[in-house]
MOPAC internal coordinates of N, CA, C and O (Angstrom, degrees):
PM7 1SCF
backbone

  N    0.0000 0     0.00 0     0.00 0    0    0    0
  C    1.4463 1     0.00 0     0.00 0    1    0    0
  C    1.5225 1   106.53 1     0.00 0    2    1    0
  O    1.2310 1   120.78 1   -60.54 1    3    2    1
  N    1.3110 1   116.11 1   119.46 1    3    2    1
  C    1.4490 1   118.29 1  -176.81 1    5    3    2
  C    1.4960 1   111.67 1  -113.91 1    6    5    3
  O    1.2310 1   121.99 1   -24.41 1    7    6    5
  N    1.3214 1   113.80 1   155.59 1    7    6    5
  C    1.4521 1   122.06 1   177.80 1    9    7    6
  C    1.5151 1   109.53 1   -57.04 1   10    9    7
  O    1.2310 1   120.77 1   -39.23 1   11   10    9
  N    1.3068 1   116.13 1   140.77 1   11   10    9
  C    1.4483 1   121.24 1  -178.53 1   13   11   10
  C    1.4925 1   113.43 1   108.29 1   14   13   11
  O    1.2310 1   120.07 1   168.46 1   15   14   13
  N    1.3415 1   117.46 1   -11.54 1   15   14   13
  C    1.4569 1   120.02 1   178.21 1   17   15   14
  C    1.5539 1   109.00 1  -103.62 1   18   17   15
  O    1.2310 1   122.02 1   -28.40 1   19   18   17
  N    1.2906 1   113.74 1   151.60 1   19   18   17
  C    1.4725 1   118.94 1  -179.97 1   21   19   18
  C    1.5357 1   110.73 1   -62.86 1   22   21   19
  O    1.2310 1   120.60 1   146.08 1   23   22   21
  N    1.2960 1   116.46 1   -33.92 1   23   22   21
  C    1.4722 1   121.67 1   179.49 1   25   23   22
  C    1.5277 1   110.26 1   -62.26 1   26   25   23
  O    1.2310 1   120.39 1   141.82 1   27   26   25
  N    1.3042 1   116.87 1   -38.18 1   27   26   25
  C    1.4869 1   121.80 1   176.59 1   29   27   26
  C    1.5248 1   109.33 1   -58.60 1   30   29   27
  O    1.2310 1   120.50 1   130.40 1   31   30   29
  N    1.3361 1   116.65 1   -49.60 1   31   30   29
  C    1.4400 1   120.16 1  -178.18 1   33   31   30
  C    1.5333 1   112.65 1   -63.92 1   34   33   31
  O    1.2310 1   120.60 1   139.97 1   35   34   33
  N    1.3272 1   116.45 1   -40.03 1   35   34   33
  C    1.4719 1   121.63 1  -177.39 1   37   35   34
  C    1.5069 1   110.64 1   -68.00 1   38   37   35
  O    1.2310 1   120.21 1   129.10 1   39   38   37
  N    1.3186 1   117.19 1   -50.90 1   39   38   37
  C    1.4716 1   120.16 1  -174.21 1   41   39   38
  C    1.5313 1   114.15 1   -74.06 1   42   41   39
  O    1.2310 1   120.39 1   155.12 1   43   42   41
  N    1.3481 1   116.86 1   -24.88 1   43   42   41
  C    1.4415 1   119.40 1   179.08 1   45   43   42
  C    1.5143 1   113.54 1   -98.91 1   46   45   43
  O    1.2310 1   119.82 1   176.84 1   47   46   45
  N    1.3380 1   117.96 1    -3.16 1   47   46   45
  C    1.4570 1   121.17 1  -179.69 1   49   47   46
  C    1.5300 1   113.18 1    65.77 1   50   49   47
  O    1.2310 1   120.48 1  -141.21 1   51   50   49
  N    1.3157 1   116.68 1    38.79 1   51   50   49
  C    1.4565 1   122.35 1  -175.81 1   53   51   50
  C    1.5343 1   110.81 1  -105.83 1   54   53   51
  O    1.2310 1   121.37 1   -19.20 1   55   54   53
  N    1.3013 1   114.98 1   160.80 1   55   54   53
  C    1.4735 1   122.81 1   177.27 1   57   55   54
  C    1.4960 1   111.03 1   -53.98 1   58   57   55
  O    1.2310 1   119.50 1   -51.90 1   59   58   57
  N    1.3467 1   118.55 1   128.10 1   59   58   57
  C    1.4562 1   120.91 1  -179.95 1   61   59   58
  C    1.5453 1   113.06 1   -66.05 1   62   61   59
  O    1.2310 1   121.19 1   162.36 1   63   62   61
  N    1.2911 1   115.32 1   -17.64 1   63   62   61
  C    1.4754 1   120.62 1  -176.40 1   65   63   62
  C    1.5374 1   112.31 1   -87.63 1   66   65   63
  O    1.2310 1   119.96 1   130.05 1   67   66   65
  N    1.3524 1   117.68 1   -49.95 1   67   66   65
  C    1.4517 1   120.20 1  -176.01 1   69   67   66
  C    1.5179 1   115.10 1  -110.89 1   70   69   67
  O    1.2310 1   119.93 1   164.95 1   71   70   69
  N    1.3445 1   117.73 1   -15.05 1   71   70   69
  C    1.4694 1   125.77 1  -178.34 1   73   71   70
  C    1.5546 1   113.17 1    61.88 1   74   73   71
  O    1.2310 1   120.79 1  -158.86 1   75   74   73
  N    1.3183 1   116.10 1    21.14 1   75   74   73
  C    1.4716 1   119.24 1  -179.01 1   77   75   74
  C    1.5144 1   110.76 1  -118.59 1   78   77   75
  O    1.2310 1   118.73 1   134.20 1   79   78   77
  N    1.3198 1   120.03 1   -45.80 1   79   78   77
  C    1.4387 1   123.59 1  -178.62 1   81   79   78
  C    1.5120 1   111.00 1   -76.57 1   82   81   79
  O    1.2310 1   120.87 1   -25.59 1   83   82   81
  N    1.3337 1   115.94 1   154.41 1   83   82   81
  C    1.4533 1   120.04 1   176.04 1   85   83   82
  C    1.5160 1   111.23 1   -74.91 1   86   85   83
  O    1.2310 1   120.86 1   -30.52 1   87   86   85
  N    1.3247 1   115.97 1   149.48 1   87   86   85
  C    1.4532 1   122.30 1   178.93 1   89   87   86
  C    1.5127 1   110.96 1   -92.23 1   90   89   87
  O    1.2310 1   120.56 1   141.47 1   91   90   89
  N    1.3566 1   116.53 1   -38.53 1   91   90   89
  C    1.4453 1   123.17 1  -174.33 1   93   91   90
  C    1.5380 1   109.82 1  -104.35 1   94   93   91
  O    1.2310 1   121.24 1   -30.43 1   95   94   93
  N    1.3538 1   115.23 1   149.57 1   95   94   93
  C    1.4725 1   120.75 1   179.07 1   97   95   94
  C    1.5191 1   113.12 1   -73.04 1   98   97   95
  O    1.2310 1   119.07 1   149.54 1   99   98   97
  N    1.3266 1   119.38 1   -30.46 1   99   98   97
  C    1.4134 1   123.63 1  -176.87 1  101   99   98
  C    1.5039 1   110.73 1  -143.91 1  102  101   99
  O    1.2310 1   120.53 1     5.72 1  103  102  101
  N    1.3436 1   116.60 1  -174.28 1  103  102  101
  C    1.4454 1   120.15 1  -179.66 1  105  103  102
  C    1.5060 1   109.36 1   -75.66 1  106  105  103
  O    1.2310 1   119.83 1   -10.57 1  107  106  105
  N    1.3458 1   117.92 1   169.43 1  107  106  105
  C    1.4462 1   123.65 1  -171.63 1  109  107  106
  C    1.5410 1   113.45 1   -68.22 1  110  109  107
  O    1.2310 1   119.63 1   154.50 1  111  110  109
  N    1.3442 1   118.32 1   -25.50 1  111  110  109
  C    1.4260 1   118.49 1  -175.96 1  113  111  110
  C    1.5177 1   114.05 1  -104.14 1  114  113  111
  O    1.2310 1   119.74 1  -162.88 1  115  114  113
  N    1.3179 1   118.10 1    17.12 1  115  114  113
  C    1.4761 1   122.22 1   169.58 1  117  115  114
  C    1.4951 1   106.51 1   -84.50 1  118  117  115
  O    1.2310 1   120.34 1   -87.91 1  119  118  117
  N    1.3120 1   116.95 1    92.09 1  119  118  117
  C    1.4561 1   121.88 1  -170.26 1  121  119  118
  C    1.4993 1   113.18 1   -66.73 1  122  121  119
  O    1.2310 1   119.42 1   158.58 1  123  122  121
  N    1.3346 1   118.70 1   -21.42 1  123  122  121
  C    1.4445 1   120.67 1   177.24 1  125  123  122
  C    1.5406 1   111.19 1   -72.30 1  126  125  123
  O    1.2310 1   120.13 1   154.12 1  127  126  125
  N    1.2967 1   117.36 1   -25.88 1  127  126  125
  C    1.4589 1   121.25 1  -178.51 1  129  127  126
  C    1.5191 1   111.72 1  -119.58 1  130  129  127
  O    1.2310 1   121.02 1  -152.98 1  131  130  129
  N    1.3196 1   115.66 1    27.02 1  131  130  129
  C    1.4783 1   120.95 1  -175.05 1  133  131  130
  C    1.5159 1   112.78 1   -59.26 1  134  133  131
  O    1.2310 1   119.86 1   140.48 1  135  134  133
  N    1.2893 1   117.88 1   -39.52 1  135  134  133
  C    1.4385 1   122.17 1  -173.79 1  137  135  134
  C    1.5288 1   112.95 1   -93.79 1  138  137  135
  O    1.2310 1   120.44 1  -174.86 1  139  138  137
  N    1.3317 1   116.76 1     5.14 1  139  138  137
  C    1.4617 1   120.33 1  -174.01 1  141  139  138
  C    1.5266 1   112.32 1   -96.36 1  142  141  139
  O    1.2310 1   121.65 1   -54.40 1  143  142  141
  N    1.3126 1   114.45 1   125.60 1  143  142  141
  C    1.4481 1   120.80 1   169.49 1  145  143  142
  C    1.5267 1   106.98 1  -128.77 1  146  145  143
  O    1.2310 1   120.69 1   -16.09 1  147  146  145
  N    1.3062 1   116.28 1   163.91 1  147  146  145
  C    1.4828 1   120.30 1  -179.95 1  149  147  146
  C    1.5238 1   107.38 1   -63.81 1  150  149  147
  O    1.2310 1   121.11 1   -33.07 1  151  150  149
  N    1.3488 1   115.48 1   146.93 1  151  150  149
  C    1.4731 1   121.08 1   173.05 1  153  151  150
  C    1.5190 1   109.18 1   -74.42 1  154  153  151
  O    1.2310 1   119.68 1   144.99 1  155  154  153
  N    1.3335 1   118.21 1   -35.01 1  155  154  153
  C    1.4426 1   123.65 1   177.14 1  157  155  154
  C    1.5245 1   109.53 1  -132.56 1  158  157  155
  O    1.2310 1   120.33 1   -26.27 1  159  158  157
  N    1.2620 1   116.97 1   153.73 1  159  158  157
  C    1.4654 1   121.66 1   177.34 1  161  159  158
  C    1.5031 1   109.68 1   -66.58 1  162  161  159
  O    1.2310 1   119.78 1   -48.51 1  163  162  161
  N    1.3702 1   118.03 1   131.49 1  163  162  161
  C    1.4274 1   120.75 1   177.24 1  165  163  162
  C    1.5293 1   115.56 1   -62.47 1  166  165  163
  O    1.2310 1   120.15 1   156.48 1  167  166  165
  N    1.3185 1   117.32 1   -23.52 1  167  166  165
  C    1.4542 1   122.80 1  -177.78 1  169  167  166
  C    1.5234 1   113.06 1   -95.00 1  170  169  167
  O    1.2310 1   119.31 1   126.98 1  171  170  169
  N    1.3263 1   118.91 1   -53.02 1  171  170  169
  C    1.4616 1   122.25 1  -171.80 1  173  171  170
  C    1.5426 1   113.45 1  -106.58 1  174  173  171
  O    1.2310 1   120.62 1   173.59 1  175  174  173
  N    1.3235 1   116.42 1    -6.41 1  175  174  173
  C    1.4462 1   124.24 1   176.90 1  177  175  174
  C    1.5410 1   112.55 1    66.56 1  178  177  175
  O    1.2310 1   119.68 1  -162.07 1  179  178  177
  N    1.3298 1   118.21 1    17.93 1  179  178  177
  C    1.4508 1   121.30 1   174.35 1  181  179  178
  C    1.5284 1   109.74 1   -68.39 1  182  181  179
  O    1.2310 1   119.99 1   -41.36 1  183  182  181
  N    1.2985 1   117.62 1   138.64 1  183  182  181
  C    1.4722 1   121.14 1  -178.23 1  185  183  182
  C    1.5025 1   108.81 1   -78.81 1  186  185  183
  O    1.2310 1   120.42 1   -41.69 1  187  186  185
  N    1.3365 1   116.81 1   138.31 1  187  186  185
  C    1.4465 1   122.08 1   179.44 1  189  187  186
  C    1.5515 1   112.45 1   -95.18 1  190  189  187
  O    1.2310 1   120.69 1   159.04 1  191  190  189
  N    1.3160 1   116.28 1   -20.96 1  191  190  189
  C    1.4741 1   121.06 1   179.09 1  193  191  190
  C    1.5166 1   108.63 1  -103.03 1  194  193  191
  O    1.2310 1   121.13 1   -87.23 1  195  194  193
  N    1.3082 1   115.45 1    92.77 1  195  194  193
  C    1.4457 1   120.84 1  -173.41 1  197  195  194
  C    1.5280 1   111.85 1   -67.25 1  198  197  195
  O    1.2310 1   119.90 1   149.14 1  199  198  197
  N    1.3180 1   117.79 1   -30.86 1  199  198  197
  C    1.4780 1   121.57 1   177.75 1  201  199  198
  C    1.5454 1   106.94 1  -160.74 1  202  201  199
  O    1.2310 1   120.62 1   -15.42 1  203  202  201
  N    1.3338 1   116.43 1   164.58 1  203  202  201
  C    1.4772 1   117.73 1   178.38 1  205  203  202
  C    1.5345 1   111.47 1   -61.93 1  206  205  203
  O    1.2310 1   121.06 1   -45.40 1  207  206  205
  N    1.2748 1   115.58 1   134.60 1  207  206  205
  C    1.4544 1   119.27 1  -178.88 1  209  207  206
  C    1.5022 1   114.53 1    77.04 1  210  209  207
  O    1.2310 1   119.93 1  -163.45 1  211  210  209
  N    1.3320 1   117.74 1    16.55 1  211  210  209
  C    1.4465 1   122.29 1  -176.68 1  213  211  210
  C    1.5239 1   112.40 1   -56.58 1  214  213  211
  O    1.2310 1   120.29 1   139.18 1  215  214  213
  N    1.3258 1   117.04 1   -40.82 1  215  214  213
  C    1.4716 1   120.08 1  -173.79 1  217  215  214
  C    1.4996 1   114.55 1   -84.01 1  218  217  215
  O    1.2310 1   119.01 1  -176.68 1  219  218  217
  N    1.3743 1   119.49 1     3.32 1  219  218  217
  C    1.4431 1   120.29 1   173.94 1  221  219  218
  C    1.5040 1   110.45 1   -61.90 1  222  221  219
  O    1.2310 1   120.04 1   148.16 1  223  222  221
  N    1.2993 1   117.52 1   -31.84 1  223  222  221
  C    1.4719 1   121.81 1   178.27 1  225  223  222
  C    1.5073 1   113.05 1   -65.16 1  226  225  223
  O    1.2310 1   120.63 1   158.36 1  227  226  225
  N    1.3208 1   116.39 1   -21.64 1  227  226  225
  C    1.4791 1   120.39 1   178.71 1  229  227  226
  C    1.5256 1   112.63 1   -65.06 1  230  229  227
  O    1.2310 1   120.14 1   162.93 1  231  230  229
  N    1.3271 1   117.34 1   -17.07 1  231  230  229
  C    1.4374 1   118.86 1   179.82 1  233  231  230
  C    1.5411 1   110.66 1   -68.20 1  234  233  231
  O    1.2310 1   120.33 1   152.39 1  235  234  233
  N    1.3312 1   116.97 1   -27.61 1  235  234  233
  C    1.4845 1   119.59 1   174.36 1  237  235  234
  C    1.5044 1   111.99 1   -67.24 1  238  237  235
  O    1.2310 1   121.56 1   140.32 1  239  238  237
  N    1.3253 1   114.61 1   -39.68 1  239  238  237
  C    1.4976 1   118.87 1   175.79 1  241  239  238
  C    1.5248 1   109.95 1   -65.36 1  242  241  239
  O    1.2310 1   120.05 1   137.83 1  243  242  241
  N    1.3470 1   117.51 1   -42.17 1  243  242  241
  C    1.4436 1   122.11 1   179.10 1  245  243  242
  C    1.4944 1   110.16 1   -61.47 1  246  245  243
  O    1.2310 1   119.86 1   136.08 1  247  246  245
  N    1.3059 1   117.86 1   -43.92 1  247  246  245
  C    1.4790 1   121.96 1   178.38 1  249  247  246
  C    1.5212 1   110.59 1   -58.65 1  250  249  247
  O    1.2310 1   120.69 1   135.51 1  251  250  249
  N    1.3182 1   116.29 1   -44.49 1  251  250  249
  C    1.4794 1   120.43 1   179.49 1  253  251  250
  C    1.5244 1   112.12 1   -63.90 1  254  253  251
  O    1.2310 1   120.35 1   137.89 1  255  254  253
  N    1.3227 1   116.95 1   -42.11 1  255  254  253
  C    1.4318 1   121.59 1   179.03 1  257  255  254
  C    1.5182 1   112.55 1   -64.34 1  258  257  255
  O    1.2310 1   120.52 1   135.17 1  259  258  257
  N    1.3281 1   116.60 1   -44.83 1  259  258  257
  C    1.4915 1   119.83 1   178.40 1  261  259  258
  C    1.5034 1   111.20 1   -65.13 1  262  261  259
  O    1.2310 1   120.62 1   138.87 1  263  262  261
  N    1.3407 1   116.43 1   -41.13 1  263  262  261
  C    1.4814 1   118.33 1   179.17 1  265  263  262
  C    1.5054 1   110.50 1   -63.83 1  266  265  263
  O    1.2310 1   119.77 1   136.64 1  267  266  265
  N    1.3232 1   118.05 1   -43.36 1  267  266  265
  C    1.4608 1   121.78 1   177.12 1  269  267  266
  C    1.5409 1   111.61 1   -60.58 1  270  269  267
  O    1.2310 1   121.06 1   139.10 1  271  270  269
  N    1.3139 1   115.57 1   -40.90 1  271  270  269
  C    1.4746 1   119.40 1   179.18 1  273  271  270
  C    1.5367 1   110.94 1   -64.36 1  274  273  271
  O    1.2310 1   120.62 1   133.03 1  275  274  273
  N    1.3044 1   116.42 1   -46.97 1  275  274  273
  C    1.4763 1   120.52 1  -177.68 1  277  275  274
  C    1.5379 1   111.26 1   -65.01 1  278  277  275
  O    1.2310 1   120.61 1   137.62 1  279  278  277
  N    1.3098 1   116.44 1   -42.38 1  279  278  277
  C    1.4615 1   120.21 1  -179.30 1  281  279  278
  C    1.5300 1   109.09 1   -67.62 1  282  281  279
  O    1.2310 1   120.42 1   140.68 1  283  282  281
  N    1.3152 1   116.80 1   -39.32 1  283  282  281
  C    1.4754 1   120.22 1   179.84 1  285  283  282
  C    1.5359 1   110.72 1   -63.17 1  286  285  283
  O    1.2310 1   119.63 1   133.85 1  287  286  285
  N    1.3022 1   118.31 1   -46.15 1  287  286  285
  C    1.4532 1   121.19 1   177.88 1  289  287  286
  C    1.5156 1   112.39 1   -62.48 1  290  289  287
  O    1.2310 1   121.31 1   137.30 1  291  290  289
  N    1.3480 1   115.10 1   -42.70 1  291  290  289
  C    1.4604 1   120.34 1  -179.22 1  293  291  290
  C    1.5250 1   110.52 1   -62.89 1  294  293  291
  O    1.2310 1   120.80 1   133.63 1  295  294  293
  N    1.3171 1   116.07 1   -46.37 1  295  294  293
  C    1.4809 1   120.53 1  -179.12 1  297  295  294
  C    1.5205 1   110.41 1   -68.53 1  298  297  295
  O    1.2310 1   119.68 1   142.89 1  299  298  297
  N    1.3637 1   118.22 1   -37.11 1  299  298  297
  C    1.4437 1   119.72 1   176.69 1  301  299  298
  C    1.5289 1   112.72 1   -60.52 1  302  301  299
  O    1.2310 1   121.18 1   140.42 1  303  302  301
  N    1.3364 1   115.35 1   -39.58 1  303  302  301
  C    1.4711 1   119.12 1   177.80 1  305  303  302
  C    1.5317 1   110.58 1   -64.94 1  306  305  303
  O    1.2310 1   119.85 1   142.46 1  307  306  305
  N    1.3059 1   117.89 1   -37.54 1  307  306  305
  C    1.4633 1   121.35 1   179.94 1  309  307  306
  C    1.5222 1   110.22 1   -70.50 1  310  309  307
  O    1.2310 1   119.98 1   133.00 1  311  310  309
  N    1.3447 1   117.64 1   -47.00 1  311  310  309
  C    1.4649 1   123.15 1  -176.54 1  313  311  310
  C    1.5168 1   109.23 1   -65.19 1  314  313  311
  O    1.2310 1   120.16 1   138.83 1  315  314  313
  N    1.3023 1   117.30 1   -41.17 1  315  314  313
  C    1.4807 1   119.53 1  -179.51 1  317  315  314
  C    1.5291 1   112.62 1   -78.85 1  318  317  315
  O    1.2310 1   120.97 1  -176.67 1  319  318  317
  N    1.3244 1   115.76 1     3.33 1  319  318  317
  C    1.4498 1   121.70 1   179.20 1  321  319  318
  C    1.5261 1   112.92 1    54.10 1  322  321  319
  O    1.2310 1   120.59 1  -140.29 1  323  322  321
  N    1.2846 1   116.47 1    39.71 1  323  322  321
  C    1.4717 1   121.18 1   176.47 1  325  323  322
  C    1.5387 1   107.49 1   -86.09 1  326  325  323
  O    1.2310 1   122.00 1   -64.90 1  327  326  325
  N    1.3057 1   113.77 1   115.10 1  327  326  325
  C    1.4680 1   119.97 1  -178.76 1  329  327  326
  C    1.5353 1   109.51 1   -83.60 1  330  329  327
  O    1.2310 1   121.31 1   -70.64 1  331  330  329
  N    1.3099 1   115.11 1   109.36 1  331  330  329
  C    1.4395 1   121.97 1  -179.24 1  333  331  330
  C    1.5381 1   106.60 1  -136.99 1  334  333  331
  O    1.2310 1   120.94 1   -38.99 1  335  334  333
  N    1.3152 1   115.81 1   141.01 1  335  334  333
  C    1.4610 1   119.02 1   178.36 1  337  335  334
  C    1.5254 1   108.79 1   -66.16 1  338  337  335
  O    1.2310 1   122.07 1   -24.19 1  339  338  337
  N    1.3303 1   113.65 1   155.81 1  339  338  337
  C    1.4620 1   119.74 1  -178.91 1  341  339  338
  C    1.5026 1   113.75 1   -55.42 1  342  341  339
  O    1.2310 1   120.26 1   136.30 1  343  342  341
  N    1.3147 1   117.10 1   -43.70 1  343  342  341
  C    1.4547 1   121.00 1  -178.95 1  345  343  342
  C    1.5059 1   111.28 1   -64.29 1  346  345  343
  O    1.2310 1   120.12 1   141.67 1  347  346  345
  N    1.3368 1   117.37 1   -38.33 1  347  346  345
  C    1.4583 1   120.94 1   178.25 1  349  347  346
  C    1.4962 1   112.16 1   -67.66 1  350  349  347
  O    1.2310 1   120.44 1   144.15 1  351  350  349
  N    1.3656 1   116.76 1   -35.85 1  351  350  349
  C    1.4520 1   120.76 1   176.03 1  353  351  350
  C    1.5118 1   109.95 1   -62.37 1  354  353  351
  O    1.2310 1   120.58 1   134.17 1  355  354  353
  N    1.3186 1   116.50 1   -45.83 1  355  354  353
  C    1.4605 1   120.40 1  -178.54 1  357  355  354
  C    1.4966 1   111.56 1   -64.20 1  358  357  355
  O    1.2310 1   120.20 1   138.25 1  359  358  357
  N    1.3325 1   117.23 1   -41.75 1  359  358  357
  C    1.4670 1   121.26 1   179.14 1  361  359  358
  C    1.5197 1   110.04 1   -65.32 1  362  361  359
  O    1.2310 1   120.00 1   136.29 1  363  362  361
  N    1.3344 1   117.60 1   -43.71 1  363  362  361
  C    1.4904 1   120.96 1   179.70 1  365  363  362
  C    1.5155 1   112.18 1   -63.55 1  366  365  363
  O    1.2310 1   119.50 1   137.04 1  367  366  365
  N    1.3050 1   118.57 1   -42.96 1  367  366  365
  C    1.4265 1   122.28 1   178.46 1  369  367  366
  C    1.5307 1   111.09 1   -66.53 1  370  369  367
  O    1.2310 1   120.44 1   143.46 1  371  370  369
  N    1.3276 1   116.77 1   -36.54 1  371  370  369
  C    1.4696 1   121.02 1   178.69 1  373  371  370
  C    1.5384 1   110.76 1   -67.71 1  374  373  371
  O    1.2310 1   119.98 1   142.36 1  375  374  373
  N    1.3341 1   117.65 1   -37.64 1  375  374  373
  C    1.4727 1   120.23 1   177.25 1  377  375  374
  C    1.5209 1   109.55 1   -65.44 1  378  377  375
  O    1.2310 1   120.32 1   133.76 1  379  378  377
  N    1.3382 1   117.00 1   -46.24 1  379  378  377
  C    1.4641 1   119.88 1   179.51 1  381  379  378
  C    1.5453 1   109.19 1   -59.92 1  382  381  379
  O    1.2310 1   119.95 1   137.33 1  383  382  381
  N    1.3203 1   117.71 1   -42.67 1  383  382  381
  C    1.4652 1   122.73 1   179.25 1  385  383  382
  C    1.5136 1   110.54 1   -59.91 1  386  385  383
  O    1.2310 1   120.55 1   132.29 1  387  386  385
  N    1.3326 1   116.56 1   -47.71 1  387  386  385
  C    1.4872 1   120.71 1  -179.18 1  389  387  386
  C    1.5026 1   111.41 1   -62.69 1  390  389  387
  O    1.2310 1   119.66 1   140.04 1  391  390  389
  N    1.3424 1   118.26 1   -39.96 1  391  390  389
  C    1.4620 1   120.38 1  -179.90 1  393  391  390
  C    1.5386 1   111.92 1   -67.86 1  394  393  391
  O    1.2310 1   120.73 1   147.76 1  395  394  393
  N    1.3438 1   116.21 1   -32.24 1  395  394  393
  C    1.4373 1   120.26 1  -176.44 1  397  395  394
  C    1.5334 1   113.73 1   -95.25 1  398  397  395
  O    1.2310 1   120.13 1  -177.93 1  399  398  397
  N    1.3089 1   117.36 1     2.07 1  399  398  397
  C    1.4836 1   121.49 1  -179.08 1  401  399  398
  C    1.5264 1   112.35 1   -54.99 1  402  401  399
  O    1.2310 1   118.12 1   131.13 1  403  402  401
  N    1.3368 1   121.18 1   -48.87 1  403  402  401
  C    1.4546 1   119.81 1   177.57 1  405  403  402
  C    1.5367 1   114.64 1   -56.54 1  406  405  403
  O    1.2310 1   121.13 1   139.57 1  407  406  405
  N    1.3520 1   115.45 1   -40.43 1  407  406  405
  C    1.4377 1   119.53 1  -179.36 1  409  407  406
  C    1.5213 1   109.92 1   -68.88 1  410  409  407
  O    1.2310 1   120.22 1   136.04 1  411  410  409
  N    1.3371 1   117.18 1   -43.96 1  411  410  409
  C    1.4742 1   120.94 1  -179.99 1  413  411  410
  C    1.5227 1   110.66 1   -63.73 1  414  413  411
  O    1.2310 1   119.76 1   138.24 1  415  414  413
  N    1.2983 1   118.06 1   -41.76 1  415  414  413
  C    1.4271 1   122.23 1   178.78 1  417  415  414
  C    1.5444 1   111.11 1   -60.16 1  418  417  415
  O    1.2310 1   121.01 1   130.93 1  419  418  417
  N    1.3057 1   115.67 1   -49.07 1  419  418  417
  C    1.4694 1   119.92 1  -178.21 1  421  419  418
  C    1.5492 1   111.05 1   -67.09 1  422  421  419
  O    1.2310 1   120.92 1   137.03 1  423  422  421
  N    1.3234 1   115.85 1   -42.97 1  423  422  421
  C    1.4782 1   119.55 1   177.83 1  425  423  422
  C    1.5312 1   110.88 1   -59.72 1  426  425  423
  O    1.2310 1   120.51 1   138.99 1  427  426  425
  N    1.3439 1   116.64 1   -41.01 1  427  426  425
  C    1.4463 1   117.21 1  -177.17 1  429  427  426
  C    1.5430 1   111.50 1   -66.77 1  430  429  427
  O    1.2310 1   119.42 1   145.03 1  431  430  429
  N    1.3421 1   118.72 1   -34.97 1  431  430  429
  C    1.4303 1   121.23 1   178.01 1  433  431  430
  C    1.5121 1   112.90 1   -67.12 1  434  433  431
  O    1.2310 1   120.90 1   136.77 1  435  434  433
  N    1.3498 1   115.89 1   -43.23 1  435  434  433
  C    1.4534 1   117.37 1  -176.56 1  437  435  434
  C    1.5240 1   110.72 1   -76.53 1  438  437  435
  O    1.2310 1   119.84 1   148.52 1  439  438  437
  N    1.3375 1   117.90 1   -31.48 1  439  438  437
  C    1.4364 1   120.48 1   174.44 1  441  439  438
  C    1.5634 1   110.09 1   -63.41 1  442  441  439
  O    1.2310 1   120.90 1   135.01 1  443  442  441
  N    1.3197 1   115.88 1   -44.99 1  443  442  441
  C    1.4592 1   120.99 1   176.75 1  445  443  442
  C    1.5231 1   111.94 1   -58.19 1  446  445  443
  O    1.2310 1   120.37 1   135.27 1  447  446  445
  N    1.3176 1   116.90 1   -44.73 1  447  446  445
  C    1.4484 1   120.39 1  -179.36 1  449  447  446
  C    1.5373 1   109.53 1   -66.17 1  450  449  447
  O    1.2310 1   119.17 1   142.44 1  451  450  449
  N    1.3152 1   119.19 1   -37.56 1  451  450  449
  C    1.4747 1   122.05 1   178.48 1  453  451  450
  C    1.5240 1   113.38 1   -67.62 1  454  453  451
  O    1.2310 1   120.36 1   155.84 1  455  454  453
  N    1.3141 1   116.91 1   -24.16 1  455  454  453
  C    1.4684 1   119.83 1   176.90 1  457  455  454
  C    1.5229 1   109.77 1   -66.23 1  458  457  455
  O    1.2310 1   120.03 1   143.35 1  459  458  457
  N    1.3306 1   117.55 1   -36.65 1  459  458  457
  C    1.4521 1   122.34 1  -172.97 1  461  459  458
  C    1.5296 1   116.28 1  -102.70 1  462  461  459
  O    1.2310 1   120.74 1   168.18 1  463  462  461
  N    1.3406 1   116.19 1   -11.82 1  463  462  461
  C    1.4556 1   118.93 1  -179.93 1  465  463  462
  C    1.5146 1   109.04 1  -115.28 1  466  465  463
  O    1.2310 1   120.98 1   -37.15 1  467  466  465
  N    1.2980 1   115.73 1   142.85 1  467  466  465
  C    1.4858 1   122.05 1  -177.89 1  469  467  466
  C    1.5363 1   110.05 1  -107.82 1  470  469  467
  O    1.2310 1   121.54 1   -31.37 1  471  470  469
  N    1.3312 1   114.65 1   148.63 1  471  470  469
  C    1.4234 1   121.33 1   176.59 1  473  471  470
  C    1.5402 1   110.17 1   -74.12 1  474  473  471
  O    1.2310 1   120.33 1   -45.41 1  475  474  473
  N    1.3244 1   116.97 1   134.59 1  475  474  473
  C    1.4515 1   121.39 1   174.77 1  477  475  474
  C    1.5120 1   109.89 1  -117.91 1  478  477  475
  O    1.2310 1   120.15 1   -47.21 1  479  478  477
  N    1.3271 1   117.31 1   132.79 1  479  478  477
  C    1.4442 1   120.84 1   176.64 1  481  479  478
  C    1.5093 1   110.77 1   -66.59 1  482  481  479
  O    1.2310 1   119.74 1   -13.73 1  483  482  481
  N    1.3012 1   118.11 1   166.27 1  483  482  481
  C    1.4585 1   121.65 1   179.72 1  485  483  482
  C    1.5277 1   111.48 1   -59.47 1  486  485  483
  O    1.2310 1   119.81 1   149.31 1  487  486  485
  N    1.3147 1   117.96 1   -30.69 1  487  486  485
  C    1.4773 1   119.78 1   179.61 1  489  487  486
  C    1.5431 1   109.29 1   -66.32 1  490  489  487
  O    1.2310 1   120.01 1   140.38 1  491  490  489
  N    1.3199 1   117.58 1   -39.62 1  491  490  489
  C    1.4585 1   121.58 1  -178.03 1  493  491  490
  C    1.5144 1   111.65 1   -77.17 1  494  493  491
  O    1.2310 1   119.88 1   155.62 1  495  494  493
  N    1.3477 1   117.83 1   -24.38 1  495  494  493
  C    1.4637 1   120.64 1   178.18 1  497  495  494
  C    1.5050 1   112.84 1   -68.37 1  498  497  495
  O    1.2310 1   120.36 1   146.69 1  499  498  497
  N    1.3366 1   116.92 1   -33.31 1  499  498  497
  C    1.4131 1   120.99 1  -175.25 1  501  499  498
  C    1.5270 1   113.88 1   -78.98 1  502  501  499
  O    1.2310 1   120.57 1   167.40 1  503  502  501
  N    1.2973 1   116.51 1   -12.60 1  503  502  501
  C    1.4825 1   120.69 1  -178.49 1  505  503  502
  C    1.5179 1   111.17 1   -78.97 1  506  505  503
  O    1.2310 1   120.10 1   180.00 1  507  506  505

């Protein structure tokens, strides 16, 4: 995975514009600052909040990620022929979902930002 790809920005939590500055204020499991990201990139000063309510659209990404996670776990249990009662499957999937909620929330925000922001090389940043 090399710098300049959207996947680099998403997986490393970097600015979608310069891929150098951090996107989030703290780590994913600091629940007091879970929803906090920088207003501007610390390196290139690109704004992360393009308009009021910009990140409301990230809930669609979050919905897709949670659905993919739940379907993947459900299908894995079926494919691996693990016999579990329906209630236990639902409880297990819910526990996995709760544990991964901070990761899913953060991923959905940075994926949403990467949809609307483009990477600029160092030559374009100086202009």
